[in-house]
C-alpha positions as CSV (number, residue, x, y, z in Angstrom):
1,M,21.3,-16.9,-8.5
2,N,18.1,-14.8,-7.9
3,P,17.0,-12.9,-11.0
4,T,17.2,-9.1,-11.0
5,L,13.9,-7.5,-9.8
6,T,12.3,-4.6,-11.4
7,L,9.2,-2.8,-10.0
8,Y,7.1,-0.5,-12.2
9,T,5.3,2.4,-10.6
10,N,3.5,5.6,-11.8
11,H,5.9,8.5,-12.1
12,L,4.2,10.4,-9.3
13,Y,4.8,7.5,-6.8
14,S,1.2,8.0,-5.6
15,S,-0.1,4.4,-6.0
16,P,-0.8,2.7,-2.6
17,Y,-0.7,-0.6,-4.4
18,V,2.8,0.0,-5.7
19,L,3.7,1.1,-2.2
20,S,2.5,-2.2,-0.8
21,V,4.9,-4.1,-3.1
22,Y,7.7,-1.7,-2.5
23,A,7.3,-2.2,1.2
24,T,7.4,-6.0,0.8
25,L,10.7,-5.8,-1.3
26,Y,12.1,-3.3,1.2
27,E,11.3,-5.4,4.3
28,K,12.6,-8.5,2.7
29,G,15.9,-6.8,1.9
30,L,15.7,-7.5,-1.8
31,P,17.6,-5.4,-4.2
32,F,15.4,-4.0,-7.0
33,E,15.2,-1.3,-9.6
34,L,12.2,1.1,-9.8
35,K,11.0,2.1,-13.2
36,T,8.4,4.8,-13.7
37,L,5.5,5.1,-16.2
38,N,3.6,8.3,-16.9
39,L,0.0,7.2,-16.7
40,G,-1.3,10.6,-17.7
41,V,0.0,10.1,-21.2
42,G,-0.8,6.4,-21.4
43,E,2.7,4.9,-21.2
44,Q,1.1,1.9,-19.4
45,L,-0.7,1.2,-22.6
46,S,2.4,1.1,-24.8
47,A,3.2,-2.2,-26.6
48,P,6.4,-2.9,-24.5
49,Y,4.7,-2.5,-21.2
50,S,1.5,-4.3,-22.2
51,K,3.7,-7.3,-23.0
52,L,4.9,-7.3,-19.5
53,S,1.7,-6.4,-17.6
54,L,-1.3,-8.6,-18.2
55,T,-3.6,-5.8,-17.0
56,S,-1.5,-2.8,-18.3
57,R,-1.5,-1.3,-14.8
58,V,0.9,-0.6,-12.0
59,P,2.5,-2.3,-10.1
60,T,4.2,-4.8,-12.3
61,L,7.1,-6.9,-11.0
62,V,9.6,-8.3,-13.4
63,A,11.9,-11.1,-12.2
64,G,14.1,-12.3,-15.0
65,D,11.8,-13.5,-17.7
66,F,8.8,-13.6,-15.4
67,A,6.4,-10.7,-15.1
68,L,3.5,-10.4,-12.7
69,S,0.9,-7.6,-12.2
70,E,-1.6,-6.9,-9.4
71,S,-0.2,-6.0,-6.0
72,S,-1.8,-8.8,-4.0
73,A,-0.5,-11.5,-6.4
74,I,3.0,-9.9,-6.4
75,I,3.1,-9.9,-2.6
76,E,2.1,-13.5,-2.4
77,Y,4.7,-14.4,-5.0
78,L,7.4,-12.6,-3.2
79,E,6.4,-14.2,0.2
80,E,6.7,-17.7,-1.3
81,A,9.8,-17.0,-3.6
82,Y,11.7,-15.3,-0.8
83,A,10.3,-17.3,2.2
84,S,11.2,-17.4,5.9
85,P,13.6,-18.1,7.5
86,D,16.0,-16.9,4.8
87,F,13.9,-13.8,4.3
88,V,11.6,-11.8,6.6
89,S,7.9,-12.7,6.3
90,V,5.6,-9.8,5.7
91,F,2.6,-11.8,7.1
92,P,1.9,-12.7,10.7
93,T,3.1,-16.2,11.8
94,D,-0.3,-17.1,13.2
95,L,-2.6,-18.8,10.7
96,Q,-5.7,-16.9,11.7
97,H,-3.8,-13.6,11.9
98,R,-2.4,-14.2,8.3
99,A,-6.0,-14.7,7.1
100,K,-7.2,-11.6,8.8
101,A,-4.2,-9.6,7.3
102,R,-5.2,-10.8,3.8
103,Q,-8.8,-9.9,4.6
104,I,-7.8,-6.3,5.4
105,Q,-5.7,-6.1,2.2
106,A,-8.5,-7.4,0.1
107,W,-11.1,-5.0,1.7
108,V,-9.2,-1.7,1.4
109,R,-8.6,-2.6,-2.3
110,S,-12.2,-3.3,-3.1
111,D,-14.3,-1.0,-0.9
112,L,-14.5,2.7,0.1
113,A,-14.3,3.9,-3.5
114,E,-16.1,7.3,-2.6
115,L,-13.5,8.0,0.1
116,R,-10.6,7.1,-2.2
117,A,-12.0,9.5,-4.9
118,E,-12.3,12.5,-2.5
119,R,-9.2,11.8,-0.5
120,P,-6.6,10.5,-3.0
121,T,-3.2,9.4,-1.6
122,S,-1.8,12.7,-3.0
123,V,-3.2,14.4,0.1
124,I,-0.5,12.6,2.1
125,Y,2.4,14.3,0.4
126,S,0.9,17.2,-1.6
127,A,-2.2,19.3,-1.9
128,K,-5.0,18.8,0.6
129,N,-8.7,18.7,-0.3
130,P,-10.4,21.5,1.5
131,K,-13.9,20.3,0.6
132,T,-16.0,18.5,3.2
133,L,-16.7,14.9,2.4
134,S,-19.8,14.2,0.4
135,A,-22.5,12.0,2.1
136,P,-21.3,8.8,0.4
137,A,-17.7,9.5,1.1
138,Q,-18.5,10.3,4.8
139,K,-20.4,7.1,5.0
140,A,-17.3,5.3,3.7
141,A,-15.1,7.2,6.2
142,D,-17.3,6.3,9.1
143,K,-17.1,2.6,8.1
144,L,-13.3,2.8,7.9
145,L,-13.0,4.5,11.3
146,R,-15.5,2.1,12.9
147,I,-13.5,-0.9,11.7
148,A,-10.2,0.8,12.7
149,D,-11.6,1.4,16.2
150,T,-12.1,-2.4,16.6
151,L,-8.6,-3.3,15.3
152,I,-6.3,-0.7,16.8
153,D,-5.4,-0.5,20.5
154,D,-5.1,2.6,22.6
155,Q,-1.3,2.8,22.0
156,G,-1.6,2.6,18.2
157,N,0.4,-0.6,18.0
158,P,0.5,-2.8,14.8
159,L,-2.7,-4.7,14.1
160,F,-1.4,-8.1,15.1
161,G,1.3,-7.3,17.7
162,A,4.1,-7.1,15.2
163,W,4.3,-5.3,11.9
164,C,2.9,-6.9,8.8
165,I,2.1,-5.7,5.3
166,A,-1.5,-5.2,6.1
167,D,-0.4,-2.4,8.4
168,V,1.0,-0.5,5.3
169,D,-2.3,-0.9,3.4
170,F,-4.5,-0.1,6.4
171,S,-2.5,2.9,7.6
172,V,-2.3,4.4,4.1
173,M,-6.1,4.2,3.8
174,L,-6.5,5.9,7.2
175,N,-3.9,8.5,6.4
176,R,-6.1,9.8,3.6
177,L,-8.1,11.3,6.5
178,C,-5.3,12.1,8.9
179,A,-3.0,13.9,6.4
180,N,-5.9,15.9,5.0
181,G,-6.9,17.2,8.4
182,D,-10.2,15.3,8.7
183,T,-11.4,14.3,12.2
184,V,-9.8,11.1,13.4
185,P,-9.6,9.6,16.9
186,L,-6.3,10.0,18.7
187,K,-5.4,6.3,18.9
188,I,-5.9,6.0,15.1
189,R,-3.6,9.0,14.5
190,K,-1.0,7.3,16.8
191,Y,-1.2,4.2,14.7
192,V,-0.9,6.1,11.4
193,D,2.0,8.1,12.7
194,R,3.9,5.0,13.8
195,Q,3.4,3.3,10.5
196,S,4.3,6.4,8.5
197,Q,7.6,6.5,10.3
198,R,8.5,3.0,9.2
199,P,11.4,3.3,6.7
200,C,9.6,1.3,4.0
201,V,6.8,3.8,4.0
202,E,8.8,6.9,4.8
203,T,11.3,6.4,1.9
204,W,8.4,5.8,-0.5
205,W,6.7,9.1,0.3
206,A,10.1,10.8,0.0
207,L,10.1,9.7,-3.6
208,A,6.7,11.2,-4.1
209,Q,7.9,14.5,-2.8
210,S,11.1,14.7,-4.7
């Protein structure tokens, strides 16, 4: 019997990294419980949570007596623990496409810090930032859009022909610009709109707005 799964998130539901894990659980059809932490008052640093989370951050997934933090590690664990064909795979079937998907995930987590600071994910569901991007943030945005232009076709289809978890991570990063009203090419807007309408993403932002 599979253990009960619990996913810890920040109480604002604004973390793109929790969303990535949430989408994986959702797409695999796994029942799970969401528990929230108020990061603003330091609940993530409390003794009970720090015993579960090695890094005292969100997300953390708890499966029975096993706990794991860091979104990429959690997604890899879920992909192996609940593997195809019994469960939907969240990665492309092609070996090189899987590698590219992981490359995109790693990149959006480790780069573009200036853009993330000036266009936080809260612009997707809440207040927009009316300020023009600073020079460093604009440079990061230009890099993001240049790479998106090479990866996204004119119809805004998923990156590798069929949906994968990298589409969630990439589209959320791009949506920081789209949702805020910054200038974004049409095909990239099509891609972001299509990904935003996927239930695993749509239901997450509904939680953020509730």
